[in-house]
C-alpha positions as protocol buffer text, in pm:
chain_id: "A"
residue {
  index: 1
  type: MET
  ca { x: -1232 y: -1053 z: 1140 }
}
residue {
  index: 2
  type: PHE
  ca { x: -992 y: -1009 z: 783 }
}
residue {
  index: 3
  type: SER
  ca { x: -1146 y: -1066 z: 441 }
}
residue {
  index: 4
  type: LYS
  ca { x: -1261 y: -1383 z: 325 }
}
residue {
  index: 5
  type: ASP
  ca { x: -952 y: -1471 z: 88 }
}
residue {
  index: 6
  type: ALA
  ca { x: -730 y: -1753 z: 182 }
}
residue {
  index: 7
  type: ASP
  ca { x: -404 y: -1613 z: 232 }
}
residue {
  index: 8
  type: THR
  ca { x: -509 y: -1374 z: 530 }
}
residue {
  index: 9
  type: ASN
  ca { x: -646 y: -1634 z: 699 }
}
residue {
  index: 10
  type: SER
  ca { x: -389 y: -1802 z: 805 }
}
residue {
  index: 11
  type: GLY
  ca { x: -401 y: -1999 z: 1111 }
}
residue {
  index: 12
  type: GLY
  ca { x: -108 y: -1944 z: 1325 }
}
residue {
  index: 13
  type: SER
  ca { x: -92 y: -2009 z: 1693 }
}
residue {
  index: 14
  type: GLY
  ca { x: -432 y: -1882 z: 1750 }
}
residue {
  index: 15
  type: GLN
  ca { x: -320 y: -1610 z: 1998 }
}
residue {
  index: 16
  type: THR
  ca { x: -420 y: -1227 z: 2017 }
}
residue {
  index: 17
  type: SER
  ca { x: -287 y: -972 z: 2194 }
}
residue {
  index: 18
  type: ILE
  ca { x: -484 y: -635 z: 2283 }
}
residue {
  index: 19
  type: ILE
  ca { x: -308 y: -294 z: 2352 }
}
residue {
  index: 20
  type: ALA
  ca { x: -694 y: -136 z: 2485 }
}
residue {
  index: 21
  type: LYS
  ca { x: -813 y: 155 z: 2474 }
}
residue {
  index: 22
  type: GLY
  ca { x: -668 y: 391 z: 2717 }
}
residue {
  index: 23
  type: CYS
  ca { x: -326 y: 212 z: 2710 }
}
residue {
  index: 24
  type: LYS
  ca { x: -16 y: 321 z: 2616 }
}
residue {
  index: 25
  type: PHE
  ca { x: 297 y: 95 z: 2543 }
}
residue {
  index: 26
  type: GLU
  ca { x: 675 y: 165 z: 2422 }
}
residue {
  index: 27
  type: GLY
  ca { x: 937 y: -49 z: 2292 }
}
residue {
  index: 28
  type: THR
  ca { x: 989 y: -322 z: 2075 }
}
residue {
  index: 29
  type: VAL
  ca { x: 701 y: -590 z: 2027 }
}
residue {
  index: 30
  type: ALA
  ca { x: 784 y: -992 z: 1827 }
}
residue {
  index: 31
  type: ILE
  ca { x: 473 y: -1197 z: 1895 }
}
residue {
  index: 32
  type: GLN
  ca { x: 309 y: -1459 z: 1712 }
}
residue {
  index: 33
  type: GLY
  ca { x: -87 y: -1495 z: 1654 }
}
residue {
  index: 34
  type: THR
  ca { x: -257 y: -1137 z: 1611 }
}
residue {
  index: 35
  type: PHE
  ca { x: -189 y: -818 z: 1738 }
}
residue {
  index: 36
  type: ARG
  ca { x: -471 y: -575 z: 1870 }
}
residue {
  index: 37
  type: ILE
  ca { x: -376 y: -251 z: 1928 }
}
residue {
  index: 38
  type: GLU
  ca { x: -709 y: -13 z: 2040 }
}
residue {
  index: 39
  type: GLY
  ca { x: -477 y: 237 z: 2233 }
}
residue {
  index: 40
  type: GLU
  ca { x: -72 y: 393 z: 2159 }
}
residue {
  index: 41
  type: PHE
  ca { x: 211 y: 216 z: 2061 }
}
residue {
  index: 42
  type: LYS
  ca { x: 570 y: 312 z: 2025 }
}
residue {
  index: 43
  type: GLY
  ca { x: 791 y: 207 z: 1875 }
}
residue {
  index: 44
  type: ASP
  ca { x: 861 y: -179 z: 1690 }
}
residue {
  index: 45
  type: ILE
  ca { x: 616 y: -455 z: 1604 }
}
residue {
  index: 46
  type: GLY
  ca { x: 741 y: -724 z: 1435 }
}
residue {
  index: 47
  type: VAL
  ca { x: 618 y: -1059 z: 1180 }
}
residue {
  index: 48
  type: PRO
  ca { x: 266 y: -1087 z: 1345 }
}
residue {
  index: 49
  type: GLU
  ca { x: 51 y: -1237 z: 1168 }
}
residue {
  index: 50
  type: ASN
  ca { x: -247 y: -1047 z: 1164 }
}
residue {
  index: 51
  type: MET
  ca { x: -199 y: -676 z: 1314 }
}
residue {
  index: 52
  type: VAL
  ca { x: -540 y: -485 z: 1364 }
}
residue {
  index: 53
  type: ILE
  ca { x: -514 y: -49 z: 1471 }
}
residue {
  index: 54
  type: GLY
  ca { x: -910 y: -27 z: 1563 }
}
residue {
  index: 55
  type: LYS
  ca { x: -1029 y: 324 z: 1515 }
}
residue {
  index: 56
  type: SER
  ca { x: -945 y: 464 z: 1830 }
}
residue {
  index: 57
  type: GLY
  ca { x: -536 y: 297 z: 1749 }
}
residue {
  index: 58
  type: VAL
  ca { x: -235 y: 545 z: 1758 }
}
residue {
  index: 59
  type: VAL
  ca { x: 75 y: 375 z: 1616 }
}
residue {
  index: 60
  type: ASN
  ca { x: 423 y: 540 z: 1556 }
}
residue {
  index: 61
  type: ALA
  ca { x: 633 y: 256 z: 1458 }
}
residue {
  index: 62
  type: ALA
  ca { x: 840 y: 68 z: 1198 }
}
residue {
  index: 63
  type: CYS
  ca { x: 570 y: -204 z: 1142 }
}
residue {
  index: 64
  type: LYS
  ca { x: 649 y: -564 z: 990 }
}
residue {
  index: 65
  type: VAL
  ca { x: 375 y: -780 z: 936 }
}
residue {
  index: 66
  type: LYS
  ca { x: 212 y: -1090 z: 732 }
}
residue {
  index: 67
  type: ASN
  ca { x: -141 y: -928 z: 737 }
}
residue {
  index: 68
  type: ALA
  ca { x: -247 y: -551 z: 823 }
}
residue {
  index: 69
  type: ILE
  ca { x: -615 y: -385 z: 893 }
}
residue {
  index: 70
  type: ILE
  ca { x: -598 y: 12 z: 949 }
}
residue {
  index: 71
  type: GLY
  ca { x: -850 y: 205 z: 1091 }
}
residue {
  index: 72
  type: GLY
  ca { x: -685 y: 447 z: 1319 }
}
residue {
  index: 73
  type: GLU
  ca { x: -379 y: 603 z: 1255 }
}
residue {
  index: 74
  type: LEU
  ca { x: -61 y: 478 z: 1172 }
}
residue {
  index: 75
  type: TYR
  ca { x: 267 y: 687 z: 1145 }
}
residue {
  index: 76
  type: GLY
  ca { x: 579 y: 517 z: 1065 }
}
residue {
  index: 77
  type: ASN
  ca { x: 661 y: 291 z: 770 }
}
residue {
  index: 78
  type: ILE
  ca { x: 479 y: -78 z: 729 }
}
residue {
  index: 79
  type: GLU
  ca { x: 565 y: -361 z: 476 }
}
residue {
  index: 80
  type: ALA
  ca { x: 321 y: -621 z: 473 }
}
residue {
  index: 81
  type: GLU
  ca { x: 458 y: -1022 z: 317 }
}
residue {
  index: 82
  type: ASN
  ca { x: 80 y: -1061 z: 194 }
}
residue {
  index: 83
  type: LYS
  ca { x: -199 y: -730 z: 205 }
}
residue {
  index: 84
  type: ILE
  ca { x: -244 y: -418 z: 382 }
}
residue {
  index: 85
  type: GLU
  ca { x: -648 y: -257 z: 458 }
}
residue {
  index: 86
  type: LEU
  ca { x: -704 y: 67 z: 499 }
}
residue {
  index: 87
  type: GLN
  ca { x: -1010 y: 106 z: 640 }
}
residue {
  index: 88
  type: SER
  ca { x: -1285 y: 456 z: 646 }
}
residue {
  index: 89
  type: GLY
  ca { x: -1197 y: 734 z: 881 }
}
residue {
  index: 90
  type: SER
  ca { x: -774 y: 565 z: 852 }
}
residue {
  index: 91
  type: ARG
  ca { x: -472 y: 763 z: 874 }
}
residue {
  index: 92
  type: VAL
  ca { x: -101 y: 668 z: 735 }
}
residue {
  index: 93
  type: GLU
  ca { x: 185 y: 873 z: 701 }
}
residue {
  index: 94
  type: GLY
  ca { x: 489 y: 673 z: 579 }
}
residue {
  index: 95
  type: ASP
  ca { x: 577 y: 463 z: 320 }
}
residue {
  index: 96
  type: ILE
  ca { x: 391 y: 137 z: 256 }
}
residue {
  index: 97
  type: LYS
  ca { x: 529 y: -219 z: 52 }
}
residue {
  index: 98
  type: THR
  ca { x: 265 y: -490 z: 48 }
}
residue {
  index: 99
  type: LYS
  ca { x: 187 y: -700 z: -273 }
}
residue {
  index: 100
  type: ARG
  ca { x: -225 y: -626 z: -219 }
}
residue {
  index: 101
  type: LEU
  ca { x: -331 y: -300 z: -100 }
}
residue {
  index: 102
  type: VAL
  ca { x: -727 y: -218 z: -33 }
}
residue {
  index: 103
  type: ILE
  ca { x: -816 y: 133 z: 15 }
}
residue {
  index: 104
  type: ASP
  ca { x: -1190 y: 298 z: 107 }
}
residue {
  index: 105
  type: GLU
  ca { x: -1297 y: 612 z: 52 }
}
residue {
  index: 106
  type: GLY
  ca { x: -1210 y: 860 z: 303 }
}
residue {
  index: 107
  type: VAL
  ca { x: -867 y: 766 z: 407 }
}
residue {
  index: 108
  type: PHE
  ca { x: -573 y: 975 z: 460 }
}
residue {
  index: 109
  type: PHE
  ca { x: -223 y: 821 z: 272 }
}
residue {
  index: 110
  type: GLU
  ca { x: 21 y: 1043 z: 290 }
}
residue {
  index: 111
  type: GLY
  ca { x: 339 y: 893 z: 192 }
}
residue {
  index: 112
  type: ASN
  ca { x: 492 y: 621 z: -73 }
}
residue {
  index: 113
  type: CYS
  ca { x: 369 y: 288 z: -183 }
}
residue {
  index: 114
  type: SER
  ca { x: 577 y: -50 z: -348 }
}
residue {
  index: 115
  type: MET
  ca { x: 364 y: -305 z: -430 }
}
residue {
  index: 116
  type: GLY
  ca { x: 471 y: -636 z: -594 }
}
residue {
  index: 117
  type: GLY
  ca { x: 744 y: -858 z: -515 }
}
residue {
  index: 118
  type: GLY
  ca { x: 1063 y: -837 z: -785 }
}
residue {
  index: 119
  type: GLN
  ca { x: 1211 y: -613 z: -888 }
}
residue {
  index: 120
  type: ARG
  ca { x: 999 y: -339 z: -1122 }
}
residue {
  index: 121
  type: LYS
  ca { x: 991 y: -399 z: -1553 }
}
residue {
  index: 122
  type: SER
  ca { x: 1143 y: -131 z: -1730 }
}
residue {
  index: 123
  type: ALA
  ca { x: 1015 y: -59 z: -2153 }
}
residue {
  index: 124
  type: PRO
  ca { x: 1126 y: -306 z: -2388 }
}
residue {
  index: 125
  type: PRO
  ca { x: 1429 y: -169 z: -2572 }
}
residue {
  index: 126
  type: ALA
  ca { x: 1354 y: 45 z: -2913 }
}
residue {
  index: 127
  type: ASP
  ca { x: 1420 y: -153 z: -3218 }
}
residue {
  index: 128
  type: ALA
  ca { x: 1670 y: 38 z: -3387 }
}
residue {
  index: 129
  type: SER
  ca { x: 1642 y: -158 z: -3683 }
}
residue {
  index: 130
  type: LYS
  ca { x: 1312 y: -43 z: -3724 }
}
residue {
  index: 131
  type: PRO
  ca { x: 1252 y: 358 z: -3892 }
}
residue {
  index: 132
  type: ILE
  ca { x: 1117 y: 632 z: -3702 }
}
residue {
  index: 133
  type: ALA
  ca { x: 808 y: 781 z: -3897 }
}
residue {
  index: 134
  type: THR
  ca { x: 743 y: 1148 z: -3872 }
}
residue {
  index: 135
  type: ALA
  ca { x: 510 y: 1357 z: -3995 }
}
residue {
  index: 136
  type: THR
  ca { x: 534 y: 1694 z: -4146 }
}
residue {
  index: 137
  type: PRO
  ca { x: 273 y: 1914 z: -4169 }
}
residue {
  index: 138
  type: ARG
  ca { x: 98 y: 2000 z: -4513 }
}
residue {
  index: 139
  type: GLU
  ca { x: -80 y: 2297 z: -4637 }
}
residue {
  index: 140
  type: HIS
  ca { x: -405 y: 2374 z: -4691 }
}
residue {
  index: 141
  type: ASN
  ca { x: -488 y: 2635 z: -4956 }
}
residue {
  index: 142
  type: THR
  ca { x: -914 y: 2658 z: -5038 }
}
residue {
  index: 143
  type: ASN
  ca { x: -871 y: 2827 z: -5368 }
}
residue {
  index: 144
  type: GLN
  ca { x: -737 y: 2490 z: -5488 }
}
residue {
  index: 145
  type: PRO
  ca { x: -810 y: 2167 z: -5626 }
}
residue {
  index: 146
  type: ALA
  ca { x: -794 y: 1891 z: -5487 }
}
residue {
  index: 147
  type: GLY
  ca { x: -434 y: 1698 z: -5451 }
}
residue {
  index: 148
  type: VAL
  ca { x: -254 y: 2059 z: -5641 }
}
residue {
  index: 149
  type: ASN
  ca { x: -25 y: 2183 z: -5414 }
}
residue {
  index: 150
  type: LYS
  ca { x: 116 y: 2575 z: -5485 }
}
């Protein structure tokens, strides 16, 4: 179901919870294992091992997960400890925070993305002891021999 990467194939509890197509659920979910959404969900999702939003799934939620595959629609912010995959045809409107992000062709994404686990590195400070080189334009006169200036 997930990629070949070892960190996304962790065993977890092996349980799968499903909101089937045609089913609507509103509330807070905190589960173990895999959470698959093919219907509609509104609320908060907390720390499933893997979250899968199927092609027919529509989620309006703040999500905190380990790994996510999004094939349907997600409206809300998502934070994944490891990886988020946005499949072709999916729609995400909200901010993404993850270590790894895969975006297929044909994805609609509106929001901000933050990747990596630590602080953003800033540019190194300029060395004040080095002189700053400046260039001045040279006038070119075709009527005089080379090396002779006006």
